[in-house]
C-alpha positions as CSV (number, residue, x, y, z in Angstrom):
1,X,-13.4,-32.3,-35.7
2,X,-12.7,-28.6,-36.0
3,X,-10.5,-26.5,-33.7
4,X,-13.6,-24.9,-32.2
5,X,-15.3,-28.2,-31.5
6,X,-12.1,-29.5,-29.9
7,X,-11.8,-26.4,-27.7
8,X,-15.5,-26.7,-26.7
9,X,-14.9,-30.4,-25.8
10,X,-11.9,-29.4,-23.6
11,X,-14.0,-26.6,-22.0
12,X,-16.8,-29.0,-21.2
13,X,-14.4,-31.6,-19.7
14,X,-12.8,-28.9,-17.6
15,X,-16.2,-27.8,-16.3
16,X,-17.0,-31.4,-15.4
17,X,-13.8,-31.8,-13.5
18,X,-14.4,-28.5,-11.7
19,X,-17.9,-29.7,-10.7
20,X,-16.4,-33.0,-9.5
21,X,-13.9,-31.1,-7.3
22,X,-16.8,-29.0,-5.9
23,X,-18.7,-32.1,-4.8
24,X,-15.7,-34.2,-3.7
25,X,-15.6,-32.9,-0.1
26,X,-19.2,-34.3,0.3
27,X,-17.8,-37.8,-0.4
28,X,-15.1,-37.7,2.3
29,X,-17.0,-39.9,4.8
30,X,-17.3,-42.7,2.2
31,X,-13.9,-42.3,0.5
32,X,-11.5,-41.2,3.3
33,X,-9.1,-38.3,3.3
34,X,-6.3,-39.9,1.4
35,X,-8.5,-40.9,-1.5
36,X,-10.0,-37.3,-1.5
37,X,-6.5,-35.9,-1.6
38,X,-5.5,-38.2,-4.5
39,X,-8.6,-37.5,-6.5
40,X,-8.3,-33.7,-5.9
41,X,-4.6,-33.7,-7.0
42,X,-5.4,-35.8,-10.1
43,X,-8.3,-33.6,-11.1
44,X,-6.3,-30.4,-10.7
45,X,-3.5,-32.0,-12.8
46,X,-5.9,-32.9,-15.5
47,X,-7.3,-29.3,-15.5
48,X,-3.7,-28.0,-15.8
49,X,-3.0,-30.4,-18.7
50,X,-6.3,-29.3,-20.5
51,X,-5.4,-25.7,-20.1
52,X,-1.9,-26.3,-21.6
53,X,-3.6,-28.1,-24.6
54,X,-6.0,-25.2,-25.0
55,X,-3.2,-22.7,-25.0
56,X,-1.2,-24.6,-27.6
57,X,-4.3,-25.0,-29.8
58,X,-5.0,-21.3,-29.7
59,X,-1.4,-20.4,-30.5
60,X,-1.0,-19.1,-34.1
61,X,0.7,-21.5,-36.5
62,X,4.3,-20.6,-37.3
63,X,5.3,-21.0,-41.0
C-alpha cells in the first residue's frame, strides 16, 4: 500500500465516522442517551486518532 492509498483509506474512514455522528441523534429513541454519548465520544476519539496518524504520515522523514 502506498502512502497516498493509506491516506485515502484514512480519509474515507473519517468520512464514514462523521456521517455516523450525523445520523446518531436519529437513533436516540432506540439506543438511549447514555449509549449515544458513548458512541459519540468513541467516534470523536477515533477521528482524533486518525487525524494524528494522518499528520504523522504527512510529516517529512528525518535522516
